[in-house]
N, C-alpha and C positions, 0 to 999 in steps of 0.2 A: 226637889221640885222637878216635874217633868213638863217640858214645854213642847207644843206642837206647832208646826209650820208647814206651809205648802200643801195643805190638805185639799186634795182635789177630788175626793170620793167620800161617799157616805159610809161604806162598809156595810151596806144594808144586807140582811140575811138572804134576800132573793138574788144577790149577785153571786153567781156560781163560779166566777173566775178564781183560780187558785190564789191563795194569799201568801206572799213571800215576805218574810222579815229579813231585812238586810242589815247586818251589824258592821259598822265601819267607824273607827275612831276618826279617821281623816275623811271628811266630806265637806263640800263647799259650805262656807268660803275658805276652808283650809287651802293653803297654797302649796302643800307638799307634792312631790312627784306622784305618789300613789293615788292622789285625789281624782285624777282623770280616769283611772280604772274603776274606782268606786262610783263616780258619777255615771260613767258609761254603762256599767253593769246594772245599776238601778233603773236607768232610763230604758235600757234594752229589754229588761224583763217587763216593764210597763207596756212598752210598745208591742211586745209579743203576747199580750193578753193576760198578764198577771196583775193582781192588785199588790202594790208594793208599799211596805212601810220601812223606812230607814230609821235605825236607832243609832244615834251619834251623840257627840258632845255639844255643849252650848257654844254659840258663836264667840262668846267672850274669851274662850280658851284660845282660839286662833288669833283674835285681836290682840290679846295681851302677851302671848308667848311665841307664836310661830310666824306671824304675818298672815295676811289674807289676800285673796284675789276675789274681790266682790263681783267681778264679771261672771264668775262661775255660777253663782246662785241663780241667776236668771236662766241658766241652762238646765236646771232641774225640771224634769217633765211635770207639768201641772197635776198629773194623775198620781204622782208620788207623794205620800205623806211622810213628812220628816218629823221625828220625835227626838228632841234634844234633852239630854240629861246632864247633870253637873259632873264636872271632872276637876279634881284638885291636883295641882302640880307644884307642891311646896318648894321643891328643889330649884325651880326656875322663878320663884317669886322675887321680883326686883324691888318691891315696895318694902323698905326697911320697917315701916310702921306695922307691917303684918308679921314681922319676925318675933318669935318669942325671946325672952331675955336669955334663955339658955342658948338659943341659936346665935344670938348676937355676940355672946361672950365666948362660946366654944363652938365655932362653926364646923370644925373637923369632927368633933365628937357628935355634934348634931347630925351631920351628914351620914355617919356610920349608923347612928340610931335610926334615922329615917329610912335608910336602905333596908335594914332588918325589918322595920315595921311594914314597909311596902310589900314585902314578900310573904307576909303571914297568910293572906287569903289566896295568893297566887304568886308563883315564882317569877316575877317580872318587876324589877326595880322601876319605880316611877309610875307604873300602871296597875300593879296588883290590886290596890284598893278599889279600882273601878269595877272589879268583879261583882261585888254586892250590889252596886248601883244598876248595872246593866241586867243582871239576873232578875232583880225585882222589876225593872222596867219591862223586860221580856214577858214576865208573868202577867203584868197588867195588860200589855198589848194582846196577849193570847186570850186572856179572859174576856176582853171586850170584843175581839174579832179573831176567832180561832185561826192559828197559823198552820199552813200546810207544809211549808218548807222554810228552813232558816239557812241563809248563806252568810257566813261570817268571814271577814277578810282581815288579814294580818299584814304588817304589824301595827299596833301591839297585839300579841297573841292572846291576851286576856279577852279579846273580842270573842274567841271561840267558846268561852264559858257560858255565854248566853244561849248559844246553840245547844251546848251540852245540857244545860238546865232544862230546856223544853223537851229535849229528847228523853232525858231520864224521867222527868215527871209526867210527860204527856205523850211520849212516843212520836214526837215530831222529827222527821228526818232532817239531816243537815248536811251542808257542803262546806268544806274548809278551803278557802282561797288564800294561797300564799303569794305575796309579792316577791319575797326572797326565800328565806328558810329560817327555821327556828334553831335547829341543832347544828346546821351546816354553816360554816364561815364561807360565804360565796367568793371571797377574795383569796383566801389561802387554801381552801379545799379541806381544811381540818374541821374537827368537831368543836363546837362552842360549849357543849355541856356533856358531861360523862353519861354513860348509859344508866348509871344508878341515880343520877340527879333527879330532883323533883321535876324539872322541865322535861327530861326524857320520859319520866313516868307519865306525866300529863299528856305528852304527845302520843305515846303508845295507846293510851286510853282513848284519846280523841280520834286518832286515825282508825282504830278498831271499830268505832261506832259510826263513822261517817258514811254517808251515801256515796259521795265523791270527794276527791281531794284534787285541787287544781294547782298547777305550777306555771310559771311564766316561760319556761324553756325546757327543752328535752333533757339537758344535763342535770338540772335540779330534780326533775321528775325521776330520772333514772337512778339517781343517788338514793332517793327515797324508796323506790321500788326494791332496790337491793336491801335497804334497811328493814322494810316491811313487806316481805314477799307475799304473805297471805292476803294483803290488801292491794297488791300491785295492779290488779285489773280495775280498781276503782280510781286509779290515779291518771290524770289527764293533763296534757299541756294546753293551756289557754293563753296564747301569747298576747301581749299587750295590744299590739296593733295601733292604728291611729283612728281618731274619730273624724269622720268626714266633715261634720259641721264645725269642728274646732281646728282642724288641721290647716296649715298654710295652703294657699291655692297652688296648684301645679304651675310650673314656669310657662307652660304653653308655648307660644311662638315668640317668647322674649328673645330679642337678638343677642348674639354673642357680645362679649364685653368690648371687643375691639382693642384700641390702644390705651384706654384709660386704666388707672390702677385697679387691681382686683380687690374686692371687699370680701373677706372671710367672716363668718359669723358662727357664734356658739350660743345656744339657748338651753338653759338647764341649770340645775343646782351644782355648784362646784364644792366638793368636799375635800378633806385632806387625802382621801384615797385617789383622787384624780391627779394624773401626772401633769399638773399645771406648769410646774417649773421646767420639766422636760420639754413641754411644748414651747415655752417662752425661749428656751435656749435654742431650740431648733428654728424657731421663727427668726430670731436675731441672726443666726447663722445664714439662713436663707436670704434675708434682706440684704446681708452684706455680700453675698456671693452670687445670687441668681438674678439676672435681668428680668425674669418673669415676675419677680416679687418687688420690683422697683415701685416704691410709693404705696405698696399694698397696706391695707388696714386689717386688723383683727379685732372685731367687736364682741365683747363678752357680755351676754345678757343673762340675767337670772340672779339667784341668791348665792352669796358666798358663805357657805355653812348652812346649818339646818334652821337657823332662827332669823329673826327679823333684821338684826344688825349684822353687817358684813364682818367676817373674820378678818382682823387686821393683818394676819400673816398672809392670807390669800390675796388680799387687796395689795399688799406690798409687792408680791410677785408680779402682779399685773402692772403696777405703777413703775416697776423697774424697767419695763420695756415701753414706756409711753413715748419715748423719743423715736421708737421704731414702729409706731403705728398701732400699738396694742392699747385698748381702752376698755374700761368697765362702764357699761351703760345701764346697770340696774335691772330689776325684774321687769317682766313683760306680762301684762294682763292678756287673757285670751282674746279679748275684744281687739287687741292691738297686734295680735300675732301675725296676721296676714301681711300687714304693712311692714312689720319688722323683717320677716323673711324676704319680702320684696326688695329690700335693700341689700341682700346678700348675693354674691356670685358663687361662693363655695361655702360648704358647711363643714364645721369642725366637730368631729365626734371624739371628744377627749374623755376616756373612761378609765376607771381603775382596773388593775389586773385581776384575772381570775377566770377559770374555765366556766364558772357558773354565772358570770356577770353579763347581762344583756343590756339593760336600760330601756325604758319606754321611749326615750328620746330618739332612738334609731328609727322607729317607725314613723314618727312625725317628720323626720328628715327625709325618709323615703317618699313621703307624699309629695314633696316639692319637685322631684326630678332633677334637683341640682347636683353637681359634683360633691362627693363626700370624701373628706380626708379622715382616716381612722388613726388617731394618735392614741393607740393602746396596744398592748401586747397581742400578738397574733392569736394566742390561745384563748382570748376572751370570747364568750359565747356570741357576742355581736357579730363576730366573723362569720358564723354560720348563717346569720340573717342576711348579711351583705354579699356573700359569695355569689357571683354571677351578675352583680350590678354593673352596667356598662360604664359608669362614671365614678367608680369607687377606687380610692387611692390609699391602700393600707400601708403600714410601715412594718418592716421586718423586725425592728427593734426601736428603742427610744433614744438612740444616740443623736446628737444635734444634726449631723450631716444626713442621717437617714430621714429624720423628720423634715428637714429642709428640702430634700429631694422630692418627697411626697407632696409637700406644699407647692413646690414649683410645677410639678406635673399637673396638679389640679388647676393651678392658675392658667397653664397652657390650655387645658381642656375647656376652661370657662371661655377662652377666646376662640377656640377652634372646633369645638364639638359640632358634629353635623346634626341637621334636623332629625335624622334617623336615630342617632345615638340618644338625643334628648327624648324622643318619643319612646324609645326602648326603656329609658330610665323611668319615665312616668308610668309605663305599663308594669314595670317590675315592682314599683312601690304600691300600685293600686291593689295588688293581691294581699296586702297587709292591713286592709281596713278592719277595724276592731269588730264590727258586726259579723264579719266572716269568721272570726275566732270564737265569738260568744255564741252565735246562733245554734250550732250543732249541740252544744252542751245544754243550752236552755230548752231546746226541743226534746232532748233525751230526758231531761228531768220532768218535763210536763207529761211525757208519755209514761213515766214510771209511776207505780202506785205511791200515793202520798200518805197513806195511813198505815202505820205499823204499830205493833203492840209495844207498850212502854217497856223500856229496858229494866232489867232487874236491878 
């Protein structure tokens, strides 16, 4: 069954605006980090004169498995039509009444069987079976209202198959938008799949046929340019940026902290890749040794892990420092984001290691103009974004004393930064609005021919 929502246009034949089909597994009310890029992309195309249809999964998928942010649905442009199709995720099914007898009796054997079955149609465990669903839906959408361009975003990478289907069958051009990478491990820098793997063969085929391929930072783009030199000129960096209507308000003329304890804040998903334990050890060392951190708080907002329930191991790390002012405050809806940031004096950017790791969170942080402490390895790609920020406090390594020194320096800046420094910080962040990242590519796509002959 295919359901429609947020239909704000008729798709009448006399409407000559180009028609974009945007394929995204994670779309509001999904609460995953990539949902903001998806929402912003669909909305921006609509506001720049495209008719936009979004192909995504049913709301119940997010309600049952990942958690939701209902405030985001109200942010979908009324002109955007959202088409929701079923998605089955048996491996995460918590209702034992829906389990087969075989799964209940032999869970490990069932898991191996399920993984093999998932990859029959497409080499992506958990998501492969969605290929048939979205390809059929894309065909129906195109038949009802011909599509001029498909933009598919990963992950999951199976989303690209809907674009490939319309290109092969009907000559519709497509754009591939990566939030991370498919073959590249952005944390280690190694390959995730061998050159002869099905995933590698699929990516070669898809990249060869794409009108454009988008990446979130230059290091990931350059890695793929080296891998696919014949398509290098089609590859572009479209940084995440921040959404002006969703971002926290700049600090403006908020007075310095003064003598009260400083409040540090983190907003985002915490995963096992994040050096949470290293941050906690550095925080405890700083609280014990630095007068600047006397009475300071560290408030952690967001999800602990990728799913609705907090990971016990991550929660235990936070709880271990509760006596030192570290607390977990749960997720924050976008409607509450401004008030949450207004309670912070300093922002904590705690990221996993990797030359290719940026995180969309860094751009939201920059919008505030607040001091930022980077608790991540210097080689992280977020360093390239933050370099030159007047209130940025990076660490040279993750030793407790190093982290503590950066935290103390940021606390001092929260108390003593001049109005000029704060103004410079706000101006630095303003250049990373998401529309400034998206608009050049959207305009280039509109100016390019949209009709091509069907691929053989």
